[in-house]
VEXMAR-10045 format. One record per residue (C-alpha): residue in three letters; x, y, z. Coordinates in steps of 0.05 Angstrom, whole numbers. Example, Ala and Ser with C-alpha at 12.3 -4.5 7.8 and 13.67 -1.06 7.14 Angstrom:
<code: ALA	X: 246	Y: -90	Z: 156>
<code: SER	X: 273	Y: -21	Z: 143>
END
This chain:
<code: MET	X: 1268	Y: 298	Z: -4206>
<code: ALA	X: 1247	Y: 240	Z: -4162>
<code: GLN	X: 1258	Y: 272	Z: -4095>
<code: ALA	X: 1224	Y: 334	Z: -4123>
<code: ALA	X: 1152	Y: 306	Z: -4112>
<code: PRO	X: 1158	Y: 288	Z: -4038>
<code: GLU	X: 1185	Y: 362	Z: -4026>
<code: GLU	X: 1127	Y: 388	Z: -4058>
<code: PRO	X: 1072	Y: 376	Z: -3997>
<code: TRP	X: 1127	Y: 391	Z: -3944>
<code: LYS	X: 1137	Y: 462	Z: -3980>
<code: ALA	X: 1063	Y: 473	Z: -3983>
<code: LYS	X: 1049	Y: 455	Z: -3912>
<code: LYS	X: 1114	Y: 498	Z: -3889>
<code: THR	X: 1078	Y: 554	Z: -3931>
<code: ARG	X: 1006	Y: 540	Z: -3902>
<code: ASP	X: 1036	Y: 541	Z: -3832>
<code: ARG	X: 1067	Y: 606	Z: -3838>
<code: ASP	X: 1008	Y: 637	Z: -3875>
<code: GLY	X: 963	Y: 615	Z: -3813>
<code: TRP	X: 1010	Y: 643	Z: -3757>
<code: VAL	X: 1018	Y: 708	Z: -3794>
<code: VAL	X: 937	Y: 720	Z: -3811>
<code: PHE	X: 929	Y: 696	Z: -3736>
<code: LEU	X: 984	Y: 744	Z: -3705>
<code: LEU	X: 944	Y: 801	Z: -3749>
<code: ILE	X: 880	Y: 782	Z: -3718>
<code: LEU	X: 904	Y: 782	Z: -3650>
<code: LEU	X: 937	Y: 852	Z: -3660>
<code: ASN	X: 866	Y: 875	Z: -3695>
<code: PHE	X: 826	Y: 847	Z: -3624>
<code: PHE	X: 880	Y: 871	Z: -3577>
<code: ALA	X: 862	Y: 942	Z: -3612>
<code: CYS	X: 788	Y: 928	Z: -3594>
<code: GLN	X: 801	Y: 909	Z: -3531>
<code: PHE	X: 849	Y: 972	Z: -3515>
<code: GLY	X: 784	Y: 1016	Z: -3533>
<code: HIS	X: 746	Y: 984	Z: -3476>
<code: GLY	X: 798	Y: 990	Z: -3426>
<code: SER	X: 814	Y: 1061	Z: -3452>
<code: ASN	X: 735	Y: 1080	Z: -3442>
<code: ILE	X: 737	Y: 1054	Z: -3373>
<code: GLY	X: 801	Y: 1099	Z: -3358>
<code: VAL	X: 766	Y: 1158	Z: -3389>
<code: ALA	X: 706	Y: 1147	Z: -3349>
<code: VAL	X: 736	Y: 1142	Z: -3277>
<code: SER	X: 786	Y: 1201	Z: -3304>
<code: LEU	X: 732	Y: 1251	Z: -3328>
<code: PRO	X: 714	Y: 1308	Z: -3282>
<code: GLY	X: 647	Y: 1326	Z: -3255>
<code: ASN	X: 604	Y: 1316	Z: -3190>
<code: SER	X: 568	Y: 1260	Z: -3222>
<code: LYS	X: 602	Y: 1191	Z: -3222>
<code: ALA	X: 547	Y: 1158	Z: -3253>
<code: MET	X: 540	Y: 1201	Z: -3312>
<code: ASN	X: 614	Y: 1185	Z: -3328>
<code: LEU	X: 613	Y: 1108	Z: -3311>
<code: ALA	X: 555	Y: 1106	Z: -3360>
<code: LEU	X: 603	Y: 1104	Z: -3416>
<code: GLY	X: 607	Y: 1037	Z: -3402>
<code: SER	X: 539	Y: 1018	Z: -3407>
<code: TRP	X: 531	Y: 1050	Z: -3471>
<code: VAL	X: 582	Y: 1007	Z: -3507>
<code: MET	X: 541	Y: 947	Z: -3479>
<code: VAL	X: 480	Y: 971	Z: -3504>
<code: GLY	X: 507	Y: 974	Z: -3577>
<code: VAL	X: 535	Y: 902	Z: -3562>
<code: CYS	X: 465	Y: 874	Z: -3539>
<code: LEU	X: 433	Y: 913	Z: -3593>
<code: GLY	X: 482	Y: 893	Z: -3651>
<code: LEU	X: 489	Y: 815	Z: -3632>
<code: PRO	X: 418	Y: 789	Z: -3644>
<code: LEU	X: 429	Y: 818	Z: -3715>
<code: THR	X: 497	Y: 788	Z: -3729>
<code: PRO	X: 466	Y: 713	Z: -3748>
<code: TRP	X: 417	Y: 753	Z: -3800>
<code: ALA	X: 464	Y: 804	Z: -3827>
<code: CYS	X: 516	Y: 742	Z: -3844>
<code: ARG	X: 464	Y: 692	Z: -3875>
<code: THR	X: 444	Y: 752	Z: -3916>
<code: PHE	X: 507	Y: 788	Z: -3941>
<code: GLY	X: 561	Y: 734	Z: -3914>
<code: GLU	X: 610	Y: 739	Z: -3858>
<code: PHE	X: 662	Y: 764	Z: -3896>
<code: TYR	X: 621	Y: 827	Z: -3923>
<code: VAL	X: 590	Y: 842	Z: -3850>
<code: VAL	X: 659	Y: 838	Z: -3816>
<code: ILE	X: 689	Y: 887	Z: -3873>
<code: VAL	X: 637	Y: 937	Z: -3867>
<code: CYS	X: 630	Y: 936	Z: -3797>
<code: THR	X: 706	Y: 945	Z: -3792>
<code: ILE	X: 711	Y: 1006	Z: -3832>
<code: LEU	X: 644	Y: 1034	Z: -3791>
<code: ASP	X: 682	Y: 1017	Z: -3725>
<code: VAL	X: 741	Y: 1053	Z: -3748>
<code: ILE	X: 701	Y: 1121	Z: -3755>
<code: ALA	X: 666	Y: 1107	Z: -3693>
<code: MET	X: 733	Y: 1109	Z: -3656>
<code: LEU	X: 758	Y: 1168	Z: -3692>
<code: LEU	X: 702	Y: 1205	Z: -3670>
<code: MET	X: 726	Y: 1198	Z: -3596>
<code: THR	X: 782	Y: 1245	Z: -3623>
<code: VAL	X: 740	Y: 1305	Z: -3647>
<code: PRO	X: 760	Y: 1373	Z: -3607>
<code: GLY	X: 705	Y: 1391	Z: -3551>
<code: ILE	X: 666	Y: 1325	Z: -3554>
<code: SER	X: 610	Y: 1335	Z: -3509>
<code: LEU	X: 593	Y: 1272	Z: -3454>
<code: TYR	X: 527	Y: 1255	Z: -3491>
<code: GLN	X: 566	Y: 1262	Z: -3559>
<code: ILE	X: 610	Y: 1207	Z: -3525>
<code: TYR	X: 557	Y: 1163	Z: -3503>
<code: ALA	X: 532	Y: 1156	Z: -3577>
<code: VAL	X: 601	Y: 1142	Z: -3606>
<code: ARG	X: 611	Y: 1084	Z: -3557>
<code: PHE	X: 543	Y: 1059	Z: -3567>
<code: LEU	X: 561	Y: 1057	Z: -3649>
<code: VAL	X: 631	Y: 1025	Z: -3629>
<code: GLY	X: 589	Y: 966	Z: -3591>
<code: PHE	X: 540	Y: 959	Z: -3646>
<code: PHE	X: 594	Y: 956	Z: -3699>
<code: GLU	X: 639	Y: 908	Z: -3656>
<code: ALA	X: 584	Y: 860	Z: -3641>
<code: PRO	X: 595	Y: 811	Z: -3702>
<code: PHE	X: 672	Y: 809	Z: -3691>
<code: LEU	X: 675	Y: 755	Z: -3633>
<code: PRO	X: 625	Y: 711	Z: -3671>
<code: TYR	X: 664	Y: 710	Z: -3728>
<code: LEU	X: 726	Y: 700	Z: -3699>
<code: GLN	X: 702	Y: 636	Z: -3661>
<code: LYS	X: 682	Y: 606	Z: -3727>
<code: TRP	X: 742	Y: 628	Z: -3765>
<code: LEU	X: 785	Y: 586	Z: -3705>
<code: SER	X: 739	Y: 530	Z: -3718>
<code: ARG	X: 756	Y: 530	Z: -3791>
<code: HIS	X: 823	Y: 545	Z: -3794>
<code: GLY	X: 856	Y: 539	Z: -3724>
<code: SER	X: 828	Y: 460	Z: -3709>
<code: HIS	X: 908	Y: 444	Z: -3712>
<code: ASN	X: 924	Y: 494	Z: -3658>
<code: TRP	X: 858	Y: 501	Z: -3626>
<code: ASN	X: 869	Y: 508	Z: -3552>
<code: LEU	X: 932	Y: 547	Z: -3558>
<code: TRP	X: 899	Y: 596	Z: -3610>
<code: ASN	X: 830	Y: 602	Z: -3576>
<code: THR	X: 863	Y: 614	Z: -3505>
<code: THR	X: 914	Y: 666	Z: -3534>
<code: LEU	X: 856	Y: 699	Z: -3572>
<code: HIS	X: 817	Y: 702	Z: -3506>
<code: ALA	X: 874	Y: 727	Z: -3471>
<code: MET	X: 875	Y: 789	Z: -3511>
<code: VAL	X: 808	Y: 816	Z: -3471>
<code: PRO	X: 846	Y: 825	Z: -3403>
<code: LEU	X: 910	Y: 847	Z: -3438>
<code: GLY	X: 880	Y: 900	Z: -3480>
<code: GLU	X: 834	Y: 926	Z: -3429>
<code: ASN	X: 885	Y: 933	Z: -3379>
<code: VAL	X: 929	Y: 965	Z: -3422>
<code: GLY	X: 878	Y: 1016	Z: -3445>
<code: PHE	X: 856	Y: 1023	Z: -3370>
<code: ILE	X: 930	Y: 1048	Z: -3360>
<code: VAL	X: 940	Y: 1086	Z: -3420>
<code: ALA	X: 884	Y: 1132	Z: -3419>
<code: GLN	X: 899	Y: 1151	Z: -3348>
<code: GLU	X: 964	Y: 1162	Z: -3347>
<code: LEU	X: 950	Y: 1212	Z: -3410>
<code: VAL	X: 903	Y: 1250	Z: -3366>
<code: ASN	X: 952	Y: 1253	Z: -3307>
<code: ALA	X: 1010	Y: 1278	Z: -3350>
<code: GLY	X: 968	Y: 1333	Z: -3374>
<code: PHE	X: 955	Y: 1306	Z: -3449>
<code: HIS	X: 891	Y: 1296	Z: -3476>
<code: TRP	X: 853	Y: 1227	Z: -3463>
<code: ARG	X: 839	Y: 1225	Z: -3546>
<code: TRP	X: 906	Y: 1206	Z: -3562>
<code: ALA	X: 892	Y: 1135	Z: -3534>
<code: PHE	X: 832	Y: 1133	Z: -3584>
<code: LEU	X: 872	Y: 1159	Z: -3641>
<code: GLY	X: 928	Y: 1106	Z: -3626>
<code: GLN	X: 871	Y: 1051	Z: -3623>
<code: GLY	X: 845	Y: 1069	Z: -3694>
<code: VAL	X: 911	Y: 1076	Z: -3728>
<code: LEU	X: 928	Y: 1001	Z: -3696>
<code: PHE	X: 863	Y: 973	Z: -3716>
<code: ALA	X: 850	Y: 996	Z: -3777>
<code: GLY	X: 929	Y: 985	Z: -3794>
<code: THR	X: 925	Y: 913	Z: -3773>
<code: GLY	X: 855	Y: 902	Z: -3809>
<code: LEU	X: 885	Y: 927	Z: -3881>
<code: LEU	X: 947	Y: 882	Z: -3868>
<code: CYS	X: 900	Y: 827	Z: -3852>
<code: LEU	X: 855	Y: 836	Z: -3912>
<code: ALA	X: 920	Y: 842	Z: -3956>
<code: TYR	X: 953	Y: 785	Z: -3936>
<code: GLY	X: 896	Y: 734	Z: -3916>
<code: GLY	X: 846	Y: 769	Z: -3970>
<code: ARG	X: 785	Y: 719	Z: -3983>
<code: ARG	X: 832	Y: 651	Z: -3984>
<code: TYR	X: 837	Y: 656	Z: -3908>
<code: LEU	X: 784	Y: 706	Z: -3888>
<code: GLU	X: 719	Y: 681	Z: -3926>
<code: LEU	X: 676	Y: 633	Z: -3882>
<code: SER	X: 618	Y: 623	Z: -3924>
<code: ASP	X: 600	Y: 547	Z: -3946>
<code: ASP	X: 596	Y: 556	Z: -4017>
<code: HIS	X: 660	Y: 599	Z: -4026>
<code: PRO	X: 728	Y: 554	Z: -4044>
<code: THR	X: 766	Y: 582	Z: -3978>
<code: LYS	X: 833	Y: 556	Z: -3966>
<code: ARG	X: 844	Y: 522	Z: -3900>
<code: LEU	X: 903	Y: 533	Z: -3859>
<code: ASP	X: 898	Y: 459	Z: -3831>
<code: SER	X: 925	Y: 403	Z: -3869>
<code: GLU	X: 894	Y: 334	Z: -3884>
<code: GLU	X: 944	Y: 306	Z: -3836>
<code: ASP	X: 918	Y: 360	Z: -3782>
<code: LEU	X: 845	Y: 339	Z: -3792>
<code: GLU	X: 863	Y: 265	Z: -3789>
<code: LYS	X: 888	Y: 267	Z: -3717>
<code: PRO	X: 850	Y: 242	Z: -3661>
<code: ALA	X: 807	Y: 296	Z: -3632>
<code: SER	X: 797	Y: 289	Z: -3554>
<code: GLU	X: 723	Y: 267	Z: -3537>
<code: VAL	X: 678	Y: 320	Z: -3521>
<code: GLU	X: 622	Y: 292	Z: -3473>
<code: TYR	X: 549	Y: 321	Z: -3480>
<code: PRO	X: 486	Y: 302	Z: -3439>
<code: SER	X: 434	Y: 267	Z: -3480>
<code: THR	X: 377	Y: 319	Z: -3464>
<code: GLU	X: 388	Y: 396	Z: -3448>
<code: ARG	X: 401	Y: 414	Z: -3377>
<code: TRP	X: 368	Y: 485	Z: -3372>
<code: GLY	X: 368	Y: 491	Z: -3299>
<code: VAL	X: 438	Y: 477	Z: -3295>
<code: TYR	X: 450	Y: 520	Z: -3353>
<code: TRP	X: 414	Y: 585	Z: -3332>
<code: VAL	X: 440	Y: 579	Z: -3261>
<code: THR	X: 508	Y: 576	Z: -3276>
<code: ASN	X: 502	Y: 625	Z: -3337>
<code: VAL	X: 479	Y: 678	Z: -3283>
<code: SER	X: 529	Y: 656	Z: -3236>
<code: LEU	X: 587	Y: 669	Z: -3284>
<code: ALA	X: 555	Y: 732	Z: -3306>
<code: ALA	X: 558	Y: 756	Z: -3229>
<code: GLN	X: 630	Y: 732	Z: -3227>
<code: LEU	X: 652	Y: 771	Z: -3286>
<code: GLY	X: 612	Y: 829	Z: -3251>
<code: PHE	X: 658	Y: 825	Z: -3188>
<code: LEU	X: 724	Y: 818	Z: -3236>
<code: GLY	X: 705	Y: 883	Z: -3280>
<code: GLY	X: 664	Y: 923	Z: -3229>
<code: CYS	X: 735	Y: 928	Z: -3189>
<code: LYS	X: 762	Y: 967	Z: -3249>
<code: TYR	X: 703	Y: 1026	Z: -3229>
<code: VAL	X: 712	Y: 1031	Z: -3161>
<code: ILE	X: 791	Y: 1013	Z: -3145>
<code: ARG	X: 821	Y: 1084	Z: -3165>
<code: ASP	X: 773	Y: 1127	Z: -3114>
<code: TYR	X: 775	Y: 1071	Z: -3061>
<code: ALA	X: 849	Y: 1057	Z: -3059>
<code: THR	X: 862	Y: 1131	Z: -3060>
<code: SER	X: 817	Y: 1140	Z: -3003>
<code: ARG	X: 862	Y: 1091	Z: -2970>
<code: GLY	X: 922	Y: 1130	Z: -2982>
<code: PHE	X: 954	Y: 1098	Z: -3043>
<code: GLY	X: 985	Y: 1136	Z: -3105>
<code: LEU	X: 955	Y: 1137	Z: -3176>
<code: HIS	X: 1013	Y: 1103	Z: -3208>
<code: VAL	X: 1016	Y: 1054	Z: -3148>
<code: ILE	X: 941	Y: 1044	Z: -3162>
<code: LEU	X: 945	Y: 1041	Z: -3237>
<code: GLY	X: 1005	Y: 993	Z: -3238>
<code: THR	X: 988	Y: 947	Z: -3181>
<code: PHE	X: 914	Y: 934	Z: -3203>
<code: SER	X: 933	Y: 926	Z: -3269>
<code: GLY	X: 984	Y: 872	Z: -3257>
<code: ILE	X: 934	Y: 834	Z: -3208>
<code: ALA	X: 872	Y: 837	Z: -3255>
<code: LEU	X: 915	Y: 811	Z: -3311>
<code: ILE	X: 963	Y: 758	Z: -3274>
<code: GLY	X: 913	Y: 735	Z: -3220>
<code: PRO	X: 861	Y: 707	Z: -3265>
<code: ALA	X: 909	Y: 677	Z: -3314>
<code: LEU	X: 939	Y: 635	Z: -3258>
<code: GLY	X: 872	Y: 614	Z: -3235>
<code: GLY	X: 847	Y: 600	Z: -3306>
<code: TYR	X: 905	Y: 562	Z: -3320>
<code: VAL	X: 900	Y: 515	Z: -3259>
<code: ALA	X: 822	Y: 504	Z: -3284>
<code: MET	X: 843	Y: 488	Z: -3356>
<code: SER	X: 899	Y: 442	Z: -3341>
<code: GLY	X: 858	Y: 384	Z: -3329>
<code: SER	X: 887	Y: 363	Z: -3262>
<code: VAL	X: 834	Y: 379	Z: -3224>
<code: VAL	X: 770	Y: 382	Z: -3265>
<code: GLN	X: 753	Y: 363	Z: -3338>
<code: SER	X: 702	Y: 418	Z: -3356>
<code: ASP	X: 694	Y: 391	Z: -3426>
<code: LYS	X: 665	Y: 319	Z: -3400>
<code: TRP	X: 595	Y: 319	Z: -3378>
<code: SER	X: 609	Y: 261	Z: -3335>
<code: GLN	X: 649	Y: 307	Z: -3293>
<code: HIS	X: 598	Y: 356	Z: -3287>
<code: ARG	X: 580	Y: 347	Z: -3211>
<code: ARG	X: 654	Y: 354	Z: -3201>
<code: THR	X: 665	Y: 411	Z: -3237>
<code: LEU	X: 607	Y: 443	Z: -3204>
<code: ILE	X: 636	Y: 427	Z: -3135>
<code: PHE	X: 695	Y: 463	Z: -3158>
<code: LEU	X: 658	Y: 519	Z: -3178>
<code: ALA	X: 619	Y: 523	Z: -3110>
<code: SER	X: 686	Y: 515	Z: -3070>
<code: VAL	X: 730	Y: 563	Z: -3111>
<code: SER	X: 676	Y: 619	Z: -3116>
<code: SER	X: 662	Y: 611	Z: -3044>
<code: MET	X: 730	Y: 618	Z: -3024>
<code: ALA	X: 740	Y: 682	Z: -3064>
<code: ALA	X: 675	Y: 709	Z: -3036>
<code: VAL	X: 702	Y: 703	Z: -2968>
<code: LEU	X: 762	Y: 738	Z: -2986>
<code: ALA	X: 724	Y: 794	Z: -3019>
<code: ALA	X: 682	Y: 806	Z: -2961>
<code: VAL	X: 748	Y: 817	Z: -2913>
<code: LEU	X: 777	Y: 864	Z: -2966>
<code: PRO	X: 755	Y: 927	Z: -2938>
<code: TYR	X: 774	Y: 910	Z: -2864>
<code: VAL	X: 848	Y: 893	Z: -2879>
<code: SER	X: 907	Y: 938	Z: -2863>
<code: GLY	X: 940	Y: 971	Z: -2926>
<code: ILE	X: 1000	Y: 929	Z: -2927>
<code: VAL	X: 955	Y: 866	Z: -2932>
<code: PHE	X: 902	Y: 898	Z: -2983>
<code: TRP	X: 942	Y: 881	Z: -3047>
<code: PRO	X: 960	Y: 815	Z: -3034>
<code: ALA	X: 893	Y: 799	Z: -3011>
<code: LEU	X: 868	Y: 830	Z: -3070>
<code: PHE	X: 915	Y: 787	Z: -3120>
<code: LEU	X: 897	Y: 724	Z: -3081>
<code: THR	X: 825	Y: 731	Z: -3091>
<code: PHE	X: 832	Y: 745	Z: -3164>
<code: CYS	X: 876	Y: 686	Z: -3171>
<code: ILE	X: 819	Y: 647	Z: -3136>
<code: ALA	X: 764	Y: 679	Z: -3174>
<code: GLY	X: 801	Y: 662	Z: -3242>
<code: GLY	X: 792	Y: 593	Z: -3238>
<code: VAL	X: 722	Y: 597	Z: -3248>
<code: TYR	X: 714	Y: 628	Z: -3311>
<code: PRO	X: 740	Y: 567	Z: -3356>
<code: ALA	X: 711	Y: 516	Z: -3310>
<code: ALA	X: 636	Y: 547	Z: -3319>
<code: GLN	X: 644	Y: 556	Z: -3386>
<code: GLY	X: 653	Y: 479	Z: -3396>
<code: ILE	X: 582	Y: 469	Z: -3363>
<code: ILE	X: 551	Y: 526	Z: -3409>
<code: ASN	X: 580	Y: 501	Z: -3469>
<code: LEU	X: 557	Y: 428	Z: -3455>
<code: ALA	X: 494	Y: 433	Z: -3414>
<code: LEU	X: 448	Y: 449	Z: -3482>
<code: THR	X: 476	Y: 390	Z: -3518>
<code: LYS	X: 520	Y: 393	Z: -3583>
<code: SER	X: 463	Y: 419	Z: -3625>
<code: ARG	X: 454	Y: 482	Z: -3587>
<code: VAL	X: 526	Y: 505	Z: -3575>
<code: ILE	X: 510	Y: 569	Z: -3615>
<code: GLU	X: 454	Y: 583	Z: -3579>
<code: ALA	X: 486	Y: 579	Z: -3512>
<code: SER	X: 543	Y: 620	Z: -3532>
<code: VAL	X: 494	Y: 675	Z: -3550>
<code: TYR	X: 446	Y: 669	Z: -3494>
<code: GLN	X: 511	Y: 673	Z: -3442>
<code: VAL	X: 529	Y: 734	Z: -3474>
<code: GLN	X: 468	Y: 770	Z: -3474>
<code: CYS	X: 458	Y: 748	Z: -3402>
<code: ASN	X: 517	Y: 778	Z: -3381>
<code: ASN	X: 509	Y: 842	Z: -3417>
<code: LEU	X: 439	Y: 847	Z: -3394>
<code: LEU	X: 445	Y: 831	Z: -3313>
<code: PHE	X: 521	Y: 861	Z: -3303>
<code: ALA	X: 552	Y: 887	Z: -3364>
<code: MET	X: 503	Y: 941	Z: -3386>
<code: PRO	X: 474	Y: 968	Z: -3322>
<code: MET	X: 532	Y: 961	Z: -3274>
<code: PRO	X: 574	Y: 1016	Z: -3291>
<code: TYR	X: 515	Y: 1065	Z: -3286>
<code: ALA	X: 497	Y: 1030	Z: -3222>
<code: ILE	X: 569	Y: 1032	Z: -3188>
<code: GLY	X: 572	Y: 1110	Z: -3209>
<code: LYS	X: 504	Y: 1115	Z: -3179>
<code: ALA	X: 524	Y: 1087	Z: -3112>
<code: MET	X: 590	Y: 1124	Z: -3115>
<code: ASP	X: 545	Y: 1190	Z: -3120>
<code: SER	X: 501	Y: 1170	Z: -3060>
<code: TRP	X: 537	Y: 1130	Z: -3018>
<code: SER	X: 614	Y: 1132	Z: -2993>
<code: ILE	X: 671	Y: 1101	Z: -3030>
<code: GLY	X: 677	Y: 1045	Z: -2983>
<code: ALA	X: 600	Y: 1022	Z: -2990>
<code: SER	X: 607	Y: 1019	Z: -3067>
<code: PHE	X: 666	Y: 977	Z: -3055>
<code: ARG	X: 630	Y: 930	Z: -3018>
<code: LEU	X: 579	Y: 936	Z: -3067>
<code: VAL	X: 618	Y: 906	Z: -3116>
<code: ALA	X: 644	Y: 850	Z: -3067>
<code: VAL	X: 570	Y: 830	Z: -3061>
<code: PHE	X: 576	Y: 805	Z: -3133>
<code: GLN	X: 630	Y: 754	Z: -3111>
<code: VAL	X: 582	Y: 735	Z: -3059>
<code: LEU	X: 528	Y: 724	Z: -3110>
<code: ALA	X: 567	Y: 685	Z: -3154>
<code: ALA	X: 583	Y: 637	Z: -3096>
<code: ALA	X: 513	Y: 631	Z: -3074>
<code: GLY	X: 489	Y: 614	Z: -3152>
<code: PHE	X: 544	Y: 561	Z: -3167>
<code: SER	X: 523	Y: 530	Z: -3097>
<code: LEU	X: 450	Y: 530	Z: -3119>
<code: ALA	X: 477	Y: 506	Z: -3192>
<code: MET	X: 500	Y: 444	Z: -3156>
<code: LEU	X: 433	Y: 429	Z: -3126>
<code: SER	X: 394	Y: 446	Z: -3192>
<code: ALA	X: 441	Y: 384	Z: -3225>
<code: ASP	X: 422	Y: 334	Z: -3174>
<code: TRP	X: 348	Y: 354	Z: -3184>
<code: GLU	X: 348	Y: 350	Z: -3256>
<code: GLU	X: 388	Y: 281	Z: -3254>
<code: GLU	X: 332	Y: 250	Z: -3206>
<code: ARG	X: 278	Y: 276	Z: -3244>
<code: SER	X: 314	Y: 251	Z: -3311>
<code: THR	X: 330	Y: 185	Z: -3280>
<code: TRP	X: 255	Y: 175	Z: -3250>
<code: LYS	X: 229	Y: 188	Z: -3321>
<code: ARG	X: 274	Y: 134	Z: -3357>
<code: LEU	X: 255	Y: 84	Z: -3294>
<code: THR	X: 181	Y: 98	Z: -3302>
<code: SER	X: 177	Y: 100	Z: -3373>
<code: PRO	X: 146	Y: 36	Z: -3396>
<code: SER	X: 182	Y: 38	Z: -3471>
<code: ARG	X: 244	Y: 37	Z: -3427>
<code: ASP	X: 236	Y: -10	Z: -3370>
<code: TRP	X: 279	Y: -68	Z: -3400>
<code: ASP	X: 328	Y: -15	Z: -3425>
<code: ALA	X: 340	Y: 7	Z: -3352>
<code: VAL	X: 340	Y: -64	Z: -3322>
<code: SER	X: 394	Y: -86	Z: -3373>
<code: THR	X: 429	Y: -26	Z: -3355>
<code: LEU	X: 427	Y: -40	Z: -3283>
<code: GLU	X: 447	Y: -118	Z: -3294>
<code: GLN	X: 512	Y: -96	Z: -3327>
<code: GLY	X: 535	Y: -54	Z: -3277>
<code: PHE	X: 524	Y: 16	Z: -3304>
<code: SER	X: 486	Y: 74	Z: -3273>
<code: PRO	X: 423	Y: 100	Z: -3312>
<code: ASN	X: 430	Y: 172	Z: -3273>
<code: LEU	X: 476	Y: 195	Z: -3328>
<code: GLU	X: 463	Y: 189	Z: -3406>
<code: LEU	X: 521	Y: 219	Z: -3448>
<code: MET	X: 528	Y: 229	Z: -3515>
<code: ASN	X: 607	Y: 220	Z: -3529>
<code: ILE	X: 623	Y: 266	Z: -3591>
<code: SER	X: 690	Y: 246	Z: -3629>
<code: ALA	X: 705	Y: 290	Z: -3690>
<code: LYS	X: 742	Y: 235	Z: -3726>
<code: GLU	X: 685	Y: 184	Z: -3713>
<code: GLU	X: 637	Y: 233	Z: -3741>
<code: ARG	X: 683	Y: 237	Z: -3800>
<code: ASN	X: 690	Y: 167	Z: -3812>
<code: ASN	X: 616	Y: 157	Z: -3816>
<code: LEU	X: 611	Y: 216	Z: -3857>
<code: HIS	X: 657	Y: 180	Z: -3904>
<code: GLN	X: 621	Y: 114	Z: -3901>
<code: GLY	X: 548	Y: 150	Z: -3915>
<code: HIS	X: 578	Y: 174	Z: -3979>
END
């Protein structure tokens, strides 16, 4: 009997860990199904017959229109009805919208409407998942967050291949969306049945069961350094530059089939090679940026070094993207792979700048602004614009247009470096010339520290200790 008591916490922790992994794996499959549909949508767009590429590729635009309209409504809906009910209702409606793609004889304009509904109903999913991770995944945050976001390129590339291979084999592309709907609905039901409101409800007034233990919560958290004031200039320049970077990586999907075909490559070679490049290349580049050996994007004291890294890496990728149309067929795929590898290091480093630049109090706002900026500037208008270019110009000119996005990203990150220096000098001048802070500035200099950098070190453990002391 004396040994039974110590075993209870161990058994409870083991059960909690098992539940956490099961729920998380179901969420991964569900999120993969979402991204599979987006990739299939692009595969359908480039496979549809017709004389107008712009009208076909606009399928990708209408999804983003739905997301852009649904995202601003998400905070209000979650506050009014609760995240749990919003996600449940949107999941049901999203399944219905997915299955509408399987209606025989559906017209192009009807597909536009369906893809708009899909984007609108999926708008709350990623904000909900980020909040779910912050509550239930703190003990495995890096692994779980990285794996969750890895479902985006994985699902898109698998869907991109499957939809085109179905068409090439003589089947209808609707089977891709039927499979998506079944997988999405099935994993959603399993997640609800297994996790229930114990692990899926996120409202503060509901007694949810955490998947991380008190022991996990007491582990020291790595410090995240924020600036003391919002750095709007650096934020917006980096934000727009990252949108251009994603425009290049995403835009290649719309032109690669026709462009590579014009260079004499077969369809199976194009689909297999490009999907492998789009999946593996950014993953390798992102791993280097996330390893911490080159930059530490979660520390504002390193933001200059991070911006230098972004400008250098994006410039190298821009040079490679600019020469891609002029290399031989033998060199084309290796050169494209190298371009994607180098460009892949941009996303995690730029994401760190964007998350930190507006201080800790505006992290959620920074995320919302980022998504909307990317959608409005590139993700929404880009598919139609690329299709219009393919209708009006040659496919080679359209491919060079996509390469210009990488050049714009490189120029933007270089401008972000200048913006950071300018904001730093302005902030320093204000502090040094402020009468109320003259003594603080002098004492700071006398102690051997630079007044050029004001940081706010945030430690989760220190915040918890202060909170306990306050009570």
